[in-house]
C-alpha positions in Angstrom: -100.4 12.3 10.4 -103.4 11.1 12.4 -101.1 9.1 14.7 -98.9 12.2 15.2 -101.9 14.4 15.9 -103.2 11.8 18.4 -99.8 11.7 20.1 -99.7 15.4 20.4 -103.2 15.5 21.8 -102.4 12.8 24.3 -99.3 14.6 25.3 -101.2 17.8 25.8 -103.8 16.0 27.8 -101.2 14.4 29.9 -99.5 17.7 30.6 -102.9 19.3 31.5 -103.6 16.4 33.9 -100.2 16.9 35.5 -100.9 20.6 35.9 -104.3 19.9 37.5 -102.9 17.2 39.8 -100.0 19.5 40.8 -102.4 22.3 41.6 -104.6 20.0 43.6 -101.7 18.6 45.5 -100.5 22.1 46.2 -103.8 23.2 47.5 -104.1 20.0 49.6 -100.7 20.7 51.0 -101.5 24.3 51.9 -104.8 23.2 53.5 -102.9 20.7 55.6 -100.4 23.4 56.7 -103.3 25.7 57.7 -104.9 22.8 59.6 -101.7 22.0 61.4 -101.1 25.7 62.4 -104.7 26.0 63.5 -104.5 23.0 65.7 -101.2 24.1 67.2 -102.2 27.6 67.9 -105.6 26.6 69.4 -103.8 24.2 71.7 -101.4 27.0 72.9 -104.3 29.4 73.3 -106.2 27.0 75.5 -103.1 26.4 77.6 -102.6 30.1 78.0 -106.1 30.4 79.3 -105.4 27.9 82.1 -102.1 29.6 83.0 -103.6 33.2 83.2 -106.5 32.0 85.3 -104.0 30.5 87.8 -101.9 33.7 87.6 -105.0 35.7 88.5 -105.4 33.5 91.6 -101.8 34.3 92.6 -102.6 38.0 92.2 -105.6 37.6 94.6 -103.4 35.9 97.2 -100.8 38.7 96.9 -103.5 41.3 97.2 -104.9 39.6 100.3 -101.5 39.6 101.9 -100.9 43.3 101.1 -104.3 44.1 102.7 -103.4 42.6 106.1 -101.9 44.5 109.0 -99.3 41.8 109.9 -96.6 40.4 107.7 -97.7 37.4 105.5 -98.3 34.4 107.7 -96.5 31.1 107.1 -99.7 29.5 105.9 -100.4 32.3 103.4 -96.7 32.3 102.4 -96.9 28.6 101.6 -100.1 29.1 99.7 -98.5 31.9 97.6 -95.3 29.9 97.0 -97.3 26.9 95.9 -99.5 28.9 93.6 -96.4 30.6 92.0 -94.9 27.2 91.4 -98.1 26.0 89.8 -98.2 29.1 87.6 -94.6 28.8 86.6 -95.2 25.1 85.6 -98.2 26.0 83.4 -96.3 28.8 81.6 -93.3 26.5 81.1 -95.7 24.0 79.5 -97.1 26.7 77.2 -93.6 27.7 76.1 -92.5 24.1 75.6 -95.6 23.3 73.6 -95.3 26.5 71.5 -91.6 25.9 70.7 -92.3 22.2 70.1 -94.7 23.2 67.3 -91.9 25.1 65.7 -92.9 27.0 62.5 -96.6 26.2 63.1 -96.5 28.7 66.0 -93.5 30.8 65.1 -91.1 32.9 67.2 -93.1 36.0 68.0 -95.4 34.4 70.6 -92.6 32.8 72.8 -90.6 36.0 72.7 -93.6 38.2 73.7 -94.6 35.8 76.4 -91.2 35.7 78.0 -91.2 39.5 78.0 -94.4 39.6 80.0 -93.3 36.8 82.4 -90.2 38.8 83.2 -92.4 41.7 84.2 -94.3 39.4 86.5 -91.1 38.3 88.2 -90.3 42.0 88.9 -93.8 42.4 90.5 -93.3 39.2 92.6 -90.0 40.6 94.0 -91.6 43.9 94.8 -94.6 42.1 96.5 -92.3 39.9 98.6 -90.5 42.8 100.1 -93.8 44.4 101.1 -95.3 41.1 102.3 -92.4 40.5 104.6 -93.2 43.5 106.8 -96.3 44.8 108.5 -98.6 47.5 107.2 -96.8 50.3 109.0 -93.5 49.5 107.4 -94.7 49.0 103.8 -93.9 51.5 101.1 -96.8 54.1 101.0 -99.2 53.5 98.1 -97.6 50.2 96.9 -100.1 47.9 98.6 -102.8 49.6 96.5 -101.0 50.1 93.2 -99.2 46.8 93.0 -102.3 44.6 92.6 -103.6 46.9 89.9 -100.2 46.8 88.1 -100.3 43.0 88.5 -103.7 42.9 86.9 -102.7 45.0 83.9 -99.7 42.7 83.4 -101.9 39.7 83.5 -104.2 41.2 80.9 -101.1 42.0 78.7 -99.9 38.4 79.2 -103.3 37.1 78.1 -103.1 39.4 75.1 -99.9 37.8 73.9 -102.2 35.2 72.2 -102.8 37.9 69.6 -99.3 37.0 68.3 -100.8 33.6 67.2 -103.3 35.2 64.8 -102.6 35.3 61.1 -104.6 35.5 57.8 -106.0 32.2 56.8 -106.3 30.8 60.3 -110.0 30.1 61.0 -110.7 28.4 64.3 -113.7 26.0 64.1 -116.8 27.5 65.8 -117.1 24.9 68.5 -113.4 25.4 69.5 -113.9 29.2 69.3 -116.9 29.0 71.7 -114.8 26.9 74.1 -112.0 29.4 74.1 -114.5 32.3 74.6 -115.9 30.4 77.6 -112.4 30.1 79.0 -111.8 33.8 78.7 -115.1 34.4 80.5 -113.9 32.0 83.2 -110.8 34.2 83.6 -113.0 37.3 84.0 -115.1 35.5 86.7 -112.0 34.3 88.4 -110.6 37.9 88.4 -113.6 39.9 89.4 -115.1 37.2 91.7 -111.6 36.8 93.2 -111.6 40.5 94.0 -114.7 40.2 96.1 -113.4 37.1 97.9 -110.2 39.0 98.6 -112.1 41.8 100.3 -114.0 39.4 102.4 -110.9 37.5 103.4 -109.2 40.8 104.5 -112.3 41.8 106.4 -112.4 38.5 108.3 -108.6 38.0 108.8 
C-alpha cells in the first residue's frame, strides 16, 4: 500500500514537473518569437528612415528644378536621376529585408509600401514632363502643388511603418531613442532642405 501510494505521488509529481517545464518552454518560445519580431521590425524601421530621408532629398531637387525658369539642366538632371536610383535601391533593400524576415514582419507592410511607392512613380512622371520645359510652358499651378503632394506622399510612405506595430512588441528604450532621432533627422532634412531649395532658386 505504501509503495503504491509512493508510486502514485511520484507519478503525480512527475506529471506536475512536466506541466511546469512545458509551460516554461512555451513562455520561453513565445519570448523568443517576440524578440525575433522586435529585432526584425526595428531593422526594417531603421532602413525606412534612411530611405525616406533620401526620398526627401529627391523631392528638394525636384522642387528646385520646378522653380527655375529654364528646363532642367543636364547637371541637375543627372543629380536627380542619381538620387532616384539611390532612393530606389534603398527601398528595394527595405522590401527585400522585410520579405526575408517572413512571418516576423508579415505581409501588410510590404503591400502598403509598394502602394505608396507606386504613387511616387506617378509623381516622378508628372515632374519629368514639367521639368523638360521652361517655366512658361509648364502646367499652371503644378510647379507649386506637385512638391506639396510629393511631401504628403513621403509622409504617408514614412507612416507605413505603423503596419509593423502589434501588441506585445516593445522596442528597447535605447533603440527607440535612436529611431526617434532618425525621424527628427528626416524633419531637419525636409524643412532645412526647403530653405536651401529657396536659396538655390534665388541664386540660380
